[in-house]
Residue frames as a rotation matrix with the C-alpha (Angstrom) as fourth column:
MET 1
0.560 -0.591 -0.581 -9.47
0.301 0.798 -0.522 -1.16
0.772 0.118 0.625 -27.56
SER 2
-0.417 -0.768 0.486 -7.68
-0.232 -0.427 -0.874 1.07
0.879 -0.477 0.000 -25.08
GLY 3
0.195 0.570 0.798 -10.32
-0.950 -0.091 0.297 0.24
0.242 -0.816 0.524 -22.45
LYS 4
0.954 0.117 -0.276 -9.71
-0.090 0.990 0.107 -3.49
0.286 -0.078 0.955 -22.82
THR 5
0.148 -0.981 -0.127 -5.96
0.330 0.170 -0.928 -2.93
0.932 0.096 0.349 -22.67
LEU 6
-0.435 -0.317 0.843 -6.12
-0.571 -0.627 -0.530 -0.74
0.697 -0.711 0.091 -19.56
GLY 7
0.541 0.707 0.456 -8.59
-0.821 0.326 0.469 -3.09
0.183 -0.628 0.757 -17.87
GLY 8
0.866 -0.260 -0.428 -6.46
0.206 0.964 -0.169 -6.16
0.456 0.058 0.888 -18.47
ALA 9
-0.110 -0.980 0.167 -3.27
0.217 -0.188 -0.958 -4.33
0.970 -0.069 0.233 -17.51
SER 10
-0.146 0.089 0.985 -4.75
-0.827 -0.557 -0.072 -3.04
0.543 -0.825 0.156 -14.26
ILE 11
0.868 0.475 0.143 -5.92
-0.482 0.740 0.468 -6.52
0.116 -0.476 0.872 -13.26
ALA 12
0.612 -0.709 -0.352 -2.50
0.457 0.680 -0.574 -8.00
0.646 0.190 0.739 -14.05
THR 13
-0.279 -0.739 0.613 -0.73
-0.147 -0.598 -0.788 -5.23
0.949 -0.310 0.058 -12.12
VAL 14
0.248 0.442 0.862 -2.92
-0.923 -0.161 0.348 -5.72
0.293 -0.883 0.368 -9.05
GLN 15
0.983 0.107 -0.152 -2.32
-0.074 0.975 0.208 -9.49
0.171 -0.193 0.966 -9.14
GLY 16
0.253 -0.964 -0.082 1.44
0.458 0.194 -0.867 -8.95
0.852 0.182 0.491 -9.46
THR 17
-0.249 -0.305 0.919 1.41
-0.547 -0.739 -0.393 -6.47
0.799 -0.601 0.017 -6.60
ILE 18
0.721 0.524 0.454 -0.40
-0.681 0.410 0.608 -8.97
0.132 -0.747 0.652 -4.38
MET 19
0.817 -0.490 -0.305 2.31
0.436 0.870 -0.229 -11.52
0.378 0.054 0.924 -5.14
LEU 20
-0.109 -0.877 0.468 4.95
0.156 -0.481 -0.863 -8.88
0.982 -0.021 0.189 -4.41
ALA 21
0.134 0.243 0.961 3.32
-0.840 -0.486 0.241 -8.16
0.525 -0.839 0.139 -1.05
LEU 22
0.949 0.257 0.182 3.51
-0.314 0.816 0.485 -11.87
-0.023 -0.517 0.855 -0.19
ALA 23
0.512 -0.812 -0.281 7.19
-0.020 0.315 -0.949 -12.15
0.859 0.491 0.145 -1.16
PRO 24
-0.215 -0.653 0.727 8.56
-0.812 -0.294 -0.504 -11.32
0.542 -0.699 -0.467 2.33
LEU 25
0.599 0.506 0.620 6.74
-0.770 0.575 0.275 -14.37
-0.218 -0.643 0.735 3.68
ILE 26
0.952 -0.303 0.034 9.24
0.299 0.909 -0.289 -16.60
0.057 0.286 0.957 1.84
GLY 27
0.392 -0.851 -0.349 12.28
0.638 -0.021 0.769 -14.57
-0.662 -0.525 0.535 2.83
VAL 28
0.052 -0.355 0.934 12.60
0.892 -0.405 -0.203 -12.06
0.450 0.843 0.295 -0.03
ARG 29
-0.205 -0.194 -0.959 14.03
0.707 -0.707 -0.008 -8.79
-0.677 -0.680 0.282 1.22
LEU 30
0.159 0.364 0.918 12.41
0.894 -0.448 0.023 -5.74
0.420 0.816 -0.397 -0.34
THR 31
-0.715 -0.278 -0.642 13.20
0.502 -0.843 -0.193 -2.04
-0.488 -0.460 0.742 -0.08
TRP 32
0.237 0.857 -0.457 10.80
0.198 -0.503 -0.841 0.72
-0.951 0.109 -0.289 -1.01
LEU 33
-0.159 -0.373 -0.914 12.86
-0.793 -0.504 0.344 1.53
-0.589 0.779 -0.216 -4.10
VAL 34
-0.977 -0.204 0.068 12.70
-0.138 0.838 0.527 -2.08
-0.164 0.506 -0.847 -5.28
VAL 35
-0.350 0.923 0.160 8.94
0.617 0.356 -0.702 -2.22
-0.705 -0.147 -0.694 -4.67
VAL 36
0.313 0.454 -0.834 8.36
-0.263 -0.803 -0.535 0.96
-0.913 0.387 -0.132 -6.73
GLU 37
-0.487 -0.576 -0.656 10.62
-0.801 -0.004 0.599 -0.30
-0.348 0.817 -0.460 -9.54
VAL 38
-0.940 0.144 0.308 8.92
0.200 0.967 0.158 -3.71
-0.275 0.210 -0.938 -9.64
ILE 39
0.002 0.996 -0.088 5.43
0.484 -0.078 -0.871 -2.20
-0.875 -0.041 -0.483 -9.71
GLY 40
0.163 -0.015 -0.987 6.52
-0.641 -0.762 -0.095 0.08
-0.750 0.648 -0.133 -12.56
LEU 41
-0.798 -0.501 -0.336 7.90
-0.587 0.516 0.624 -2.88
-0.139 0.695 -0.705 -14.50
GLU 42
-0.648 0.660 0.379 4.73
0.476 0.740 -0.475 -4.87
-0.594 -0.127 -0.794 -13.75
LEU 43
0.277 0.799 -0.533 2.63
0.037 -0.564 -0.825 -2.07
-0.960 0.209 -0.186 -15.21
LEU 44
-0.135 -0.425 -0.895 4.83
-0.870 -0.382 0.313 -1.75
-0.475 0.821 -0.318 -18.28
MET 45
-0.968 -0.253 0.005 4.81
-0.226 0.875 0.428 -5.49
-0.113 0.413 -0.904 -18.99
ALA 46
-0.415 0.887 0.201 1.07
0.491 0.404 -0.772 -5.77
-0.766 -0.222 -0.603 -18.28
VAL 47
0.328 0.521 -0.788 0.22
-0.371 -0.697 -0.614 -2.98
-0.869 0.494 -0.035 -20.73
THR 48
-0.416 -0.592 -0.691 2.58
-0.870 0.038 0.491 -4.39
-0.265 0.805 -0.531 -23.35
MET 49
-0.983 0.005 0.183 1.33
0.036 0.985 0.168 -7.98
-0.180 0.172 -0.969 -23.16
THR 50
-0.182 0.983 0.004 -2.34
0.439 0.085 -0.894 -6.98
-0.880 -0.161 -0.448 -22.94
ALA 51
0.214 0.203 -0.955 -2.02
-0.625 -0.723 -0.294 -4.60
-0.751 0.660 -0.028 -25.89
PHE 52
-0.744 -0.533 -0.402 -0.33
-0.657 0.476 0.585 -7.37
-0.120 0.699 -0.705 -27.87
GLY 53
-0.804 0.493 0.332 -3.16
0.398 0.861 -0.316 -9.78
-0.442 -0.122 -0.889 -27.04
VAL 54
0.177 0.891 -0.418 -5.81
0.129 -0.442 -0.888 -7.24
-0.976 0.103 -0.193 -28.03
PHE 55
-0.111 -0.313 -0.943 -3.94
-0.854 -0.456 0.252 -6.54
-0.509 0.833 -0.216 -31.27
VAL 56
-0.962 -0.264 -0.069 -3.73
-0.265 0.845 0.465 -10.22
-0.064 0.465 -0.883 -32.16
ALA 57
-0.545 0.817 0.188 -7.36
0.524 0.507 -0.684 -10.82
-0.655 -0.274 -0.704 -31.18
SER 58
0.108 0.618 -0.779 -8.56
-0.298 -0.727 -0.618 -7.98
-0.948 0.299 0.105 -33.38
HIS 59
-0.278 -0.306 -0.910 -7.10
-0.946 -0.078 0.315 -9.66
-0.167 0.949 -0.268 -36.48
ILE 60
-0.996 -0.076 -0.036 -8.29
-0.080 0.990 0.117 -13.21
0.027 0.119 -0.992 -35.85
GLN 61
-0.417 0.901 -0.122 -11.81
-0.652 -0.203 0.730 -14.22
0.633 0.384 0.672 -36.88
ARG 62
0.468 0.603 -0.646 -12.35
-0.053 0.749 0.661 -17.40
0.882 -0.275 0.383 -34.81
MET 63
0.697 -0.128 0.705 -11.85
-0.714 -0.206 0.669 -17.95
0.059 -0.970 -0.235 -31.09
GLU 64
0.882 -0.371 0.291 -10.00
0.287 0.912 0.292 -21.23
-0.374 -0.174 0.911 -31.67
GLY 65
0.503 -0.712 0.489 -7.47
0.589 -0.131 -0.797 -19.49
0.632 0.690 0.353 -33.86
PHE 66
0.485 -0.300 0.822 -6.75
-0.529 -0.849 0.002 -16.93
0.697 -0.435 -0.570 -31.15
SER 67
0.811 -0.168 0.560 -5.98
-0.465 0.395 0.792 -19.56
-0.354 -0.903 0.243 -28.51
VAL 68
0.750 -0.568 0.339 -3.64
0.651 0.724 -0.227 -21.39
-0.117 0.391 0.913 -30.88
VAL 69
0.398 -0.611 0.685 -1.76
0.297 -0.620 -0.726 -18.23
0.868 0.492 -0.066 -31.79
MET 70
0.561 -0.172 0.810 -1.43
-0.705 -0.613 0.357 -17.09
0.435 -0.771 -0.465 -28.19
GLN 71
0.861 -0.285 0.420 -0.14
-0.068 0.755 0.652 -20.50
-0.503 -0.591 0.631 -27.07
LEU 72
0.638 -0.642 0.426 2.31
0.729 0.323 -0.604 -20.50
0.250 0.696 0.673 -29.96
LEU 73
0.259 -0.530 0.807 3.64
0.020 -0.833 -0.553 -17.11
0.966 0.160 -0.205 -28.86
LEU 74
0.514 0.023 0.858 3.43
-0.767 -0.437 0.471 -17.39
0.385 -0.899 -0.207 -25.06
PHE 75
0.992 -0.116 0.044 4.76
0.082 0.880 0.467 -20.90
-0.093 -0.460 0.883 -24.41
PRO 76
0.319 -0.941 0.113 8.25
0.685 0.146 -0.714 -20.16
0.655 0.305 0.691 -25.73
MET 77
0.002 -0.291 0.957 8.36
-0.389 -0.881 -0.268 -17.05
0.921 -0.372 -0.115 -23.55
LEU 78
0.797 0.344 0.496 7.35
-0.587 0.250 0.770 -19.15
0.140 -0.905 0.402 -20.54
PHE 79
0.894 -0.445 -0.050 9.96
0.448 0.886 0.122 -21.84
-0.010 -0.131 0.991 -21.13
LEU 80
0.153 -0.889 0.432 12.77
0.600 -0.264 -0.755 -19.39
0.785 0.375 0.493 -21.96
SER 81
0.352 0.016 0.936 12.11
-0.473 -0.860 0.192 -17.23
0.808 -0.510 -0.295 -18.90
GLY 82
-0.547 -0.828 -0.122 13.20
-0.383 0.378 -0.843 -20.02
0.744 -0.414 -0.524 -16.58
PRO 83
-0.075 0.486 0.871 10.37
-0.997 -0.012 -0.079 -20.98
-0.028 -0.874 0.486 -14.20
CYS 84
0.870 0.456 -0.191 10.40
-0.475 0.877 -0.072 -24.55
0.134 0.153 0.979 -15.51
SER 85
0.246 -0.855 -0.457 14.10
-0.004 0.471 -0.882 -25.18
0.969 0.219 0.112 -14.87
ARG 86
0.628 -0.095 -0.772 15.76
0.750 0.341 0.567 -26.22
0.210 -0.935 0.285 -11.62
SER 87
0.886 -0.314 0.342 17.44
-0.355 -0.933 0.062 -23.37
0.299 -0.176 -0.938 -9.76
THR 88
0.607 -0.708 0.361 20.16
-0.116 0.370 0.922 -25.76
-0.787 -0.601 0.143 -8.56
ALA 89
0.389 -0.447 0.805 21.35
0.875 0.454 -0.171 -26.10
-0.289 0.771 0.568 -12.17
CYS 90
0.867 -0.057 0.495 22.00
0.171 -0.899 -0.403 -22.34
0.468 0.434 -0.770 -12.35
PRO 91
-0.141 -0.982 -0.123 25.47
0.623 0.008 -0.782 -21.01
0.769 -0.187 0.611 -11.61
ALA 92
0.392 0.225 -0.892 25.91
0.894 -0.324 0.310 -19.36
-0.219 -0.919 -0.328 -8.22
GLY 93
-0.414 -0.577 0.704 26.46
0.732 -0.671 -0.119 -15.65
0.541 0.466 0.700 -8.34
């Protein structure tokens, strides 16, 4: 199980780092300290979420049940994190 977790986490971290490398193209200013902190947080979140997925998958017998459970758990996190809301509705700060 640790191999699946580390494999999934490494793929997610590489994909996040590619997106981080493209961030200056849209005007995001990055310092080396911010880049190191973000990559560390990417790795932490990738390991956590992948380990959670492997844990849930190890207890579910059917593939259909796994997709339902993961959607039930991941969709609220997606909607509560804010990418689906307008940024103009947020307070300036």
